[in-house]
C-alpha positions in Angstrom: 81.0 -0.1 66.0 80.4 -3.6 67.2 81.9 -2.8 70.6 79.4 0.1 71.0 76.5 -2.2 70.1 77.7 -4.7 72.7 78.0 -2.1 75.4 74.5 -0.8 74.6 73.0 -4.3 74.8 74.8 -5.0 78.1 73.7 -1.7 79.6 70.1 -2.5 78.6 69.9 -6.0 80.0 72.1 -5.5 83.1 69.3 -4.1 85.3 67.1 -7.0 84.5 69.9 -9.4 85.4 70.7 -7.7 88.6 67.2 -6.9 89.8 65.1 -9.8 91.1 62.0 -10.4 89.1 59.0 -11.0 91.4 55.6 -12.3 90.6 52.5 -11.5 92.6 52.3 -15.0 94.1 56.0 -14.9 95.0 55.6 -11.5 96.7 52.5 -12.7 98.6 54.4 -15.7 100.0 57.4 -13.6 101.0 55.2 -11.1 102.8 53.4 -13.9 104.6 56.7 -15.4 105.7 57.9 -12.1 107.1 54.6 -10.7 108.5 54.8 -9.7 112.2 51.0 -9.7 112.4 50.9 -13.3 111.2 53.6 -14.3 113.7 51.6 -12.7 116.5 48.5 -14.7 115.4 50.6 -17.9 115.4 51.9 -17.2 118.9 48.4 -16.5 120.1 47.3 -19.8 118.6 50.1 -21.7 120.3 49.2 -20.1 123.6 45.5 -20.9 123.2 46.4 -24.5 122.5 48.6 -24.8 125.6 45.8 -23.3 127.7 43.4 -25.9 126.2 45.8 -28.7 127.2 46.1 -27.2 130.7 42.4 -26.9 131.2 41.9 -30.6 130.4 44.3 -31.5 133.2 41.5 -30.5 135.6 40.0 -33.9 135.1 43.2 -35.6 136.5 44.3 -36.2 140.1 46.4 -33.6 141.9 49.6 -34.6 143.7 51.3 -32.6 146.3 54.3 -33.1 148.6 54.8 -31.3 151.9 57.7 -31.2 154.4 57.2 -29.7 157.8 59.6 -28.8 160.6 58.2 -28.3 164.2 60.1 -26.9 167.2 58.6 -27.1 170.7 59.9 -24.4 173.1 57.1 -24.7 175.7 59.1 -26.9 178.2 62.7 -25.8 178.4 63.4 -28.3 181.3 63.7 -31.1 178.9 65.5 -29.2 176.2 64.5 -28.1 172.8 62.2 -30.5 171.0 62.0 -30.5 167.3 60.7 -32.9 164.6 60.0 -33.0 160.9 57.7 -35.0 158.7 57.0 -35.6 155.0 53.5 -36.0 153.6 52.3 -37.0 150.2 48.7 -36.1 149.2 46.7 -37.0 146.2 43.2 -35.8 145.4 40.9 -36.6 142.6 37.9 -34.4 141.8 34.7 -36.4 141.2 32.2 -33.7 140.7 32.6 -29.9 140.7 29.3 -28.8 139.4 30.5 -28.9 135.8 33.1 -26.2 136.4 36.0 -28.4 135.1 34.1 -29.4 132.0 33.0 -25.8 131.3 36.6 -24.6 131.7 37.9 -27.3 129.3 35.2 -26.5 126.8 35.9 -22.8 126.9 39.6 -23.4 126.4 38.9 -25.7 123.5 36.7 -23.0 121.9 39.4 -20.4 122.5 41.9 -22.5 120.7 39.5 -22.9 117.7 38.9 -19.1 117.7 42.7 -18.5 117.6 42.9 -20.8 114.6 40.2 -18.7 112.8 42.0 -15.5 113.8 45.2 -16.7 112.3 43.2 -17.6 109.1 41.7 -14.1 109.0 45.2 -12.6 109.5 46.5 -14.6 106.5 43.7 -13.2 104.3 44.4 -9.7 105.5 48.2 -9.9 104.9 47.6 -11.4 101.4 45.3 -8.5 100.6 47.8 -6.0 102.0 50.6 -7.6 99.9 48.5 -7.4 96.7 47.7 -3.7 97.3 51.4 -3.0 97.8 52.3 -4.9 94.6 49.8 -3.0 92.5 50.7 0.3 94.1 54.3 -0.2 92.9 53.1 -1.1 89.5 50.9 2.0 89.4 53.8 4.2 90.5 56.0 2.7 87.8 53.2 3.4 85.3 53.0 7.0 86.3 56.7 7.4 86.1 56.8 5.8 82.6 53.9 8.0 81.5 55.7 11.2 82.7 58.9 10.0 81.0 57.0 9.6 77.7 55.4 13.0 78.2 58.8 14.6 78.7 60.1 12.9 75.5 57.1 14.2 73.6 57.4 17.7 74.8 61.2 17.7 74.3 60.8 16.5 70.7 58.3 19.3 70.1 60.8 21.8 71.7 63.5 20.6 69.3 61.2 21.2 66.3 60.1 24.6 67.6 63.6 25.6 68.3 64.7 24.7 64.8 61.8 26.6 63.3 62.5 29.6 65.5 66.2 29.6 64.4 65.1 29.6 60.8 62.8 32.6 61.5 59.5 30.9 60.8 57.9 31.4 64.3 58.1 33.9 67.1 60.1 33.4 70.3 56.8 33.2 72.2 56.1 29.8 70.8 59.6 28.6 71.9 59.2 30.0 75.4 55.8 28.3 75.8 57.2 24.9 74.9 60.3 25.3 77.1 58.0 26.3 80.0 55.9 23.2 79.4 59.0 21.1 79.2 60.3 22.4 82.5 56.9 21.6 84.1 57.0 18.1 82.6 60.5 17.5 84.0 59.3 18.7 87.4 56.3 16.3 87.3 58.7 13.5 86.3 60.8 14.2 89.4 57.7 13.9 91.6 56.7 10.7 89.9 60.1 9.2 90.6 59.8 10.2 94.3 56.4 8.5 94.5 57.8 5.4 92.8 60.6 5.2 95.4 58.2 5.5 98.3 56.0 2.8 96.8 59.2 0.6 96.4 60.1 1.3 100.1 56.7 0.1 101.2 56.9 -2.9 98.9 60.2 -4.0 100.4 59.3 -3.2 104.0 56.4 -5.7 103.9 58.7 -8.5 102.9 61.6 -7.6 105.2 64.0 -6.3 102.5 66.2 -3.2 102.5 63.9 -0.3 101.5 66.0 0.6 98.4 66.3 -2.9 97.0 65.3 -2.6 93.3 62.8 -5.1 91.9 61.4 -6.0 88.5 57.7 -6.8 88.7 56.7 -9.7 86.4 53.0 -8.6 86.8 51.5 -5.3 85.8 48.2 -3.5 86.3 48.0 -3.3 82.5 47.7 -7.0 82.1 44.2 -8.3 81.5 42.5 -9.5 84.7 39.4 -11.7 84.4 36.3 -10.5 86.3 35.8 -12.7 89.4 32.7 -14.8 89.6 30.3 -13.4 92.1 29.7 -15.6 95.2 26.5 -15.9 97.1 26.3 -14.4 100.6 25.5 -17.9 102.0 28.7 -19.3 100.4 30.8 -16.5 101.8 29.3 -16.6 105.3 29.8 -20.4 105.5 33.5 -20.1 105.1 34.2 -16.6 106.5 36.6 -16.8 109.6 34.9 -13.8 111.2 31.5 -15.4 111.1 32.8 -18.7 112.4 34.7 -17.0 115.1 31.6 -15.0 116.2 29.6 -18.3 116.4 32.3 -19.9 118.5 32.5 -16.9 120.8 28.8 -17.2 121.4 29.1 -20.9 122.2 32.0 -20.0 124.5 29.8 -17.4 126.3 27.2 -20.1 126.7 29.7 -22.3 128.5 30.5 -19.2 130.6 26.9 -19.5 132.0 27.5 -23.1 132.8 30.7 -22.2 134.6 28.9 -19.5 136.7 26.0 -21.9 137.6 28.5 -24.5 138.8 29.1 -22.4 141.9 25.5 -23.4 143.0 26.3 -27.1 143.0 28.2 -29.3 145.5 31.7 -30.4 145.0 32.9 -34.0 145.6 36.4 -35.3 145.6 38.3 -38.3 147.0 41.9 -38.3 148.2 44.6 -40.2 150.0 47.7 -39.3 152.0 50.9 -41.0 153.2 53.0 -39.6 156.1 56.5 -40.4 157.1 58.1 -39.0 160.3 61.6 -40.2 161.1 63.3 -40.6 164.6 62.7 -37.6 166.7 65.7 -36.5 168.8 65.2 -35.2 172.3 61.9 -37.1 172.6 61.9 -40.1 174.9 60.8 -43.2 173.0 60.8 -41.2 169.8 60.7 -43.4 166.7 59.9 -43.5 163.0 56.2 -42.9 162.3 54.4 -44.1 159.2 50.8 -43.2 158.6 48.3 -42.9 155.8 44.6 -42.7 155.0 41.9 -41.9 152.5 39.2 -39.2 152.5 36.0 -38.3 150.9 35.2 -34.6 150.7 31.7 -33.2 150.1 31.0 -29.4 150.2 28.1 -27.3 149.0 27.8 -23.6 148.9 25.0 -22.0 150.9 25.2 -18.2 150.7 27.6 -15.5 149.7 25.5 -12.3 149.5 24.3 -12.9 146.0 27.7 -13.2 144.3 26.7 -16.3 142.3 23.4 -14.7 141.2 25.2 -11.7 139.8 27.9 -13.8 138.2 25.3 -15.8 136.3 23.5 -12.7 135.2 26.7 -11.2 133.9 27.5 -14.4 132.0 24.0 -14.5 130.5 24.4 -10.8 129.4 27.8 -11.7 127.8 26.1 -14.6 126.0 23.3 -12.4 124.6 25.9 -9.9 123.5 27.8 -12.5 121.6 24.7 -13.9 119.9 23.9 -10.3 118.8 27.4 -10.1 117.5 26.8 -13.0 115.2 23.9 -11.1 113.5 26.1 -8.0 113.3 28.9 -9.9 111.6 26.5 -11.4 109.2 25.2 -7.9 108.2 28.7 -6.6 107.9 29.8 -9.5 105.6 26.7 -9.0 103.5 27.4 -5.3 103.1 31.1 -5.8 102.4 30.2 -8.2 99.6 27.7 -5.8 98.0 30.1 -2.8 98.2 33.0 -4.9 96.9 31.0 -6.2 94.0 29.7 -2.7 93.1 33.2 -1.3 93.2 34.5 -4.1 91.1 31.9 -3.6 88.3 32.4 0.2 88.4 36.1 0.0 88.1 35.9 -2.5 85.3 33.6 -0.1 83.4 36.0 2.8 84.1 38.9 0.8 82.6 37.0 0.3 79.3 36.0 4.0 79.2 39.5 5.2 80.0 41.1 3.1 77.3 38.6 4.4 74.6 39.4 7.9 75.7 43.2 7.2 75.4 42.8 6.0 71.8 41.0 9.3 71.0 43.6 11.4 72.8 46.5 9.6 70.9 44.8 10.2 67.6 44.1 13.9 68.5 47.8 14.3 69.5 49.0 12.9 66.2 46.7 15.1 64.2 47.6 18.2 66.2 51.3 17.5 65.8 51.0 17.0 62.1 48.8 20.0 61.6 51.3 22.2 63.4 54.0 21.0 61.1 51.8 22.0 58.2 51.0 25.3 59.7 47.3 24.4 60.3 47.5 24.5 64.1 49.1 26.7 66.7 51.6 25.7 69.3 48.9 26.0 71.9 46.8 23.4 70.1 49.7 21.0 70.2 50.5 21.7 73.9 46.9 21.2 74.9 46.7 17.9 72.9 49.9 16.7 74.7 48.5 17.7 78.1 45.2 16.0 77.4 47.0 12.9 76.3 48.9 12.8 79.6 45.8 13.4 81.7 43.9 10.6 80.0 46.9 8.3 80.1 47.1 8.8 83.9 43.4 8.2 84.1 44.0 4.8 82.4 46.7 4.0 85.0 44.4 5.0 87.8 41.5 2.9 86.4 43.7 -0.1 85.9 45.0 0.2 89.5 41.6 0.6 91.0 40.3 -2.4 89.1 43.3 -4.6 90.2 42.8 -3.5 93.9 39.0 -4.1 93.5 39.7 -7.7 92.4 42.0 -8.1 95.4 39.4 -6.6 97.7 36.6 -8.9 96.4 38.8 -11.9 96.8 39.5 -10.8 100.4 35.8 -10.3 101.2 34.9 -13.8 99.8 37.9 -15.4 101.5 39.4 -16.6 98.3 
């Protein structure tokens, strides 16, 4: 007897020991660590930073080294003449109409925008992880509800079968219960399939094998406090999309500066050093050393209106970006209003569904007892069972909707 008890205990606790228990926070972190979207955002951020560094190099002097080989075949009488030389050049831009500064500023802003894009990606991945976590919890809740429903109907079937064998009821009652039991078992099979699909999605997001079993430490049935509502001003001040739109507008402004730079003169200074060694086949040829400095000044005059159109295009892009700031502000305001409305609505539905479940449970108990006393028909009991299942699944749906609504509001307010 003791051996059977030990086997039962071990079989009960073994799944918990073998399956990893995962909290919501642990799951979010694992999804963030695996997310390809976040990795893409990080690569984009690194690239933008490197382009910023490269753009700032435009302030620095430019060095170049050239080697040249010359062959003179014009006078065959004296034989082939050839020579080669090496020249080192250095040039330093003094003024380029603000083009270098504009390029550096635009690259700096692009780097800042990539940082904000990465921040926005983190928020989105966290929200996606929470939805997957609660989706698995909901699927498990549905499966457990259907399992309970099968047990309830099966218990009724056993009672009805016993009464039928004793001759107290007709076979019609037994067939109705058996038909309901078969349907309940079919629904349970569907619920298991949906639970497996939710598990596959859960594991895929964190880079695990799809069939890896897991034990959630959190549940949609646990109480979740109602988040505090945030003001739109507070949300906008920290929202990465709004910050990014503002930086894009500033970046477009510097695009106008870059286009206007084409109207202005360019000034640079430079120096060179030349070395030409002994030249064979040239009478009196010797090593030549030379060098010099230069000051370059150039100004554009006319290029068929190219600069004018470039400035107009840059100005249009700037106005579009400014308008985008207002558009993003409106979208964030609307998202907050919708998310808060949905949050309150789902919270109310949870309370209503739970009250209905208490009524359904009482009705099921009364109907089952009445049937045993001959005061209710088998149809009354079956209807009470089905009503209990429907209301129970409504509770699960309401709890899930509220959990997702909390996650959605946190996402909108950038929590």
